[in-house]
C-alpha positions in Angstrom: 166.3 187.7 210.3 164.7 185.9 207.3 162.7 189.0 206.1 165.9 191.0 205.8 167.8 188.3 204.0 164.9 187.8 201.6 164.8 191.6 200.9 168.5 191.6 200.4 168.4 188.8 197.9 165.6 190.4 196.0 167.5 193.7 195.7 170.7 192.0 194.6 169.2 189.4 192.3 165.9 190.6 190.8 165.6 192.3 187.4 165.8 196.1 187.4 162.5 197.6 188.5 161.3 194.5 190.4 159.6 195.5 193.6 160.5 194.2 197.1 157.1 193.2 198.2 156.1 194.0 201.8 154.8 191.1 203.9 151.0 190.5 203.8 149.3 193.2 205.8 146.9 192.8 208.7 144.1 195.0 210.0 145.4 198.4 211.3 143.7 199.7 214.5 145.0 202.6 216.6 143.4 203.6 219.9 141.6 207.0 219.8 142.8 209.6 222.4 139.5 211.4 222.2 137.8 208.5 223.9 139.9 208.9 227.0 138.3 210.7 230.0 139.1 214.3 231.0 141.6 213.2 233.6 145.4 213.7 234.0 146.2 210.7 231.8 143.7 211.6 229.0 144.9 215.3 229.0 148.5 214.2 228.8 147.9 211.8 225.9 146.0 214.5 224.0 148.7 217.1 224.7 151.2 214.6 223.3 149.2 214.4 220.1 149.0 218.2 219.9 152.8 218.3 220.1 153.0 215.9 217.2 150.4 217.8 215.1 151.2 221.4 216.1 155.0 221.2 216.8 155.9 224.5 215.2 153.5 226.5 217.4 154.0 224.6 220.7 157.7 223.8 220.8 158.9 225.3 217.5 159.7 228.8 216.3 156.2 230.0 216.8 155.9 229.1 220.4 154.9 232.2 222.5 157.5 231.4 225.1 161.0 231.8 223.5 162.3 229.2 226.1 160.0 226.6 224.5 161.3 227.0 220.9 163.1 223.7 220.5 162.1 223.1 216.9 164.1 225.2 214.5 161.9 225.1 211.4 158.2 225.3 210.3 157.7 221.5 210.1 155.5 219.5 212.5 156.3 216.0 213.6 153.3 214.8 211.5 155.0 216.3 208.4 156.7 212.9 208.3 154.8 210.8 210.8 151.5 211.1 209.0 148.1 211.6 210.7 149.7 212.3 214.1 151.9 209.2 213.7 148.9 206.8 213.2 149.0 206.1 209.5 150.0 202.6 208.4 153.3 202.8 206.5 153.3 206.6 207.0 156.3 206.3 209.4 153.9 205.7 212.3 154.7 206.3 215.9 152.1 203.7 216.8 153.8 200.5 217.6 157.3 201.7 218.5 156.9 201.9 222.3 157.9 198.3 223.0 160.9 198.4 220.7 163.0 200.7 222.8 165.7 200.8 224.0 167.0 199.9 220.6 170.4 199.8 218.8 170.7 202.7 216.5 173.5 202.5 213.9 173.9 206.3 213.4 175.2 206.5 217.0 176.4 202.9 217.2 174.8 202.5 220.5 171.6 201.5 222.2 169.3 204.5 222.5 166.2 205.2 224.5 163.0 206.5 222.9 163.6 209.9 224.4 167.0 210.0 222.6 165.4 208.9 219.4 162.8 211.7 219.6 165.6 214.2 220.2 167.4 212.9 217.1 164.3 214.1 215.2 164.3 217.4 217.0 167.9 218.0 216.0 167.6 216.8 212.4 164.1 216.7 211.0 163.1 219.7 213.0 166.5 221.4 212.6 166.4 222.4 216.3 167.7 221.3 219.7 166.9 218.5 222.1 164.0 218.6 224.5 164.8 218.2 228.2 164.2 214.5 228.9 162.2 215.3 232.1 160.1 218.0 230.5 156.3 217.9 230.4 156.5 218.0 226.6 158.7 214.9 226.5 156.5 213.1 229.0 153.4 214.0 226.9 155.0 212.7 223.7 156.0 209.4 225.4 152.6 209.0 226.9 150.9 209.6 223.5 153.2 207.1 221.8 152.6 204.5 224.5 148.8 204.9 224.2 148.6 204.7 220.4 150.9 201.7 220.5 148.1 199.7 222.2 148.7 196.2 223.2 151.8 195.6 221.1 154.3 192.8 222.0 157.5 194.1 223.6 160.4 193.8 221.2 158.2 192.9 218.2 157.9 195.3 215.2 154.2 195.6 214.2 153.0 195.2 210.6 152.7 198.7 209.1 155.8 200.2 210.6 158.1 202.5 208.6 157.5 202.4 204.9 157.5 199.4 202.5 161.0 198.7 201.1 161.7 199.2 197.4 164.1 197.2 195.2 167.2 199.4 194.5 167.2 200.6 190.9 169.9 199.4 188.5 170.4 203.0 187.2 171.2 206.3 188.9 168.2 208.3 190.2 167.6 211.3 187.9 166.9 214.6 189.6 166.2 216.3 186.2 163.4 213.9 185.5 162.4 214.2 189.1 161.9 217.9 188.8 159.3 217.4 186.1 157.5 214.8 188.3 157.7 217.2 191.2 156.2 220.1 189.4 153.4 218.0 187.8 152.6 215.9 190.9 153.9 217.4 194.0 153.8 221.1 193.3 150.0 221.4 193.9 150.6 220.9 197.6 154.3 221.7 198.2 154.6 224.5 195.6 156.6 224.4 192.4 159.4 226.0 194.5 159.1 223.4 197.2 158.3 226.0 199.9 154.9 224.5 200.8 151.7 226.4 201.5 152.2 228.8 204.3 149.1 229.8 206.3 148.3 233.4 206.9 148.5 234.7 210.5 144.9 234.1 211.3 144.8 230.6 209.8 148.1 229.6 211.5 146.8 230.8 214.9 143.6 228.8 214.5 145.3 225.6 213.1 148.4 225.8 215.4 150.6 225.2 212.5 152.7 227.3 210.2 151.9 225.4 206.9 149.0 223.7 205.3 151.5 221.6 203.4 155.1 221.7 204.5 158.2 222.9 202.6 160.4 220.1 201.4 163.6 222.2 201.1 164.9 225.6 202.1 165.5 227.2 205.5 162.1 226.0 207.0 162.6 222.3 206.1 164.6 219.4 207.5 168.4 219.6 207.5 170.9 217.4 205.6 171.4 215.1 208.6 167.7 213.9 208.6 166.7 210.5 207.4 164.5 212.0 204.8 167.6 213.6 203.3 168.6 210.1 202.1 167.1 209.2 198.7 166.3 205.5 199.4 164.5 206.5 202.6 162.7 209.4 200.9 161.7 207.3 197.9 160.1 204.6 200.1 158.1 207.2 202.0 157.0 209.0 198.8 156.0 205.8 197.0 153.8 204.6 199.9 152.3 208.0 200.9 152.5 210.7 198.3 150.7 212.7 197.0 148.9 213.1 200.3 146.0 210.6 200.6 147.8 207.9 198.6 147.5 204.3 199.9 150.5 202.1 200.1 148.5 199.4 198.4 147.7 201.7 195.4 150.7 204.0 194.9 150.2 207.0 192.6 153.9 207.1 191.5 155.9 204.3 190.1 159.0 203.2 191.9 161.2 204.9 189.3 159.2 208.1 189.7 159.6 207.9 193.5 163.4 207.6 193.3 163.7 210.4 190.8 161.5 212.8 192.7 163.4 212.0 195.9 166.7 212.7 194.1 165.4 216.1 193.0 164.1 217.1 196.4 167.2 215.9 198.2 169.4 217.8 195.7 167.9 221.1 196.8 169.4 223.5 199.4 168.5 223.0 203.0 170.1 223.7 206.4 173.3 221.9 207.2 173.7 219.7 210.3 177.2 220.2 211.8 179.1 217.1 212.8 177.8 214.7 210.2 181.3 213.1 209.9 180.7 211.6 213.3 177.5 209.7 212.2 177.8 205.9 211.9 181.0 205.3 213.9 180.8 201.7 212.6 181.3 202.6 209.0 180.1 199.2 207.8 176.7 200.2 209.0 176.5 203.5 207.2 173.6 203.5 204.7 174.7 203.5 201.1 172.6 206.6 200.4 174.2 208.7 203.1 175.6 211.3 200.8 178.2 212.9 203.1 181.7 211.9 204.0 183.4 209.8 205.1 182.3 207.5 202.4 182.2 203.7 202.7 182.8 201.1 200.1 183.7 201.3 196.5 181.1 203.8 195.3 182.0 207.4 194.2 180.5 210.3 196.2 178.1 210.8 193.3 176.9 207.2 193.4 176.3 207.6 197.2 174.1 210.5 196.3 172.2 209.2 193.3 173.2 205.6 192.8 173.2 203.0 191.4 173.9 201.5 194.8 174.4 197.8 193.9 178.2 197.7 194.2 178.1 198.4 197.9 179.2 196.0 200.7 176.4 193.7 201.8 176.1 195.3 205.3 175.4 198.7 203.9 172.9 197.5 201.3 171.1 195.4 204.0 170.9 198.5 206.2 169.0 200.3 203.5 166.6 197.4 202.8 165.9 197.1 206.5 165.1 200.8 207.0 161.4 200.3 206.9 161.6 197.9 209.8 164.2 199.8 211.8 163.2 203.4 211.1 161.1 205.2 213.7 161.8 208.8 213.3 164.3 211.0 211.4 
């Protein structure tokens, strides 16, 4: 894959701080579910969108029916998949329909879209899997299929994931990242990282627990989620944060994005049991997966904070390709 090779060479050979430029972007258009008629299909698509936007209240801890509480924290799917999964380079769900079934390195097997969604439920949502045949799973799949439009089967669309960044030559600095977080991120996520929780009346009306989500603590993603890896988090932050940022005009420098990601991912959060079983093919384990067993010559601290440049090529390439391969969690 030439794009992956080019990104790999850029990361290994460019001067520190050089940016791995994304490919030229094209127009971004996502079908609007509100234009669908009030029939079974239209209602299912819109219910799928509601599940992405209002996860915590519909299938999370605030669902009225305890049997429907599959999500285990206060996040919604759109906490990571911005604008209900329709934002370009905001980890969109638009455009992923035709890519599945897809090989996923974390399980070292080909996985269906249903299984990928449940990976998010168990990690980013710190909960449990949705029944594959449930109305909720069907609605999510229908919504993703609809907003994916007329994509080509097996072809990744422009705007998927988040643009890659060149790996820094130094370690990410969580102390510096704390200052950046307080100054830049705290206005939305709180200086304590616990987000802006809505009061009971607001939460009922909005169908969400938070106006802006917590980024660590009991109500945030667990340590097995993709956002718990610094390179993944930095790419997302650089392209999308603070909220409203455009990937073409980032508010934070690349160095700032790595440092603030290091600070956030260094904070306490729920633990995902069984992480040692992730990435059975150890050569495919991302270099920033900061949990054992470790791969390559780096120390555990380097896996956590970098620098990551002394890693086997397969693992470095896995991180550079994350923007093209990542769909959720």
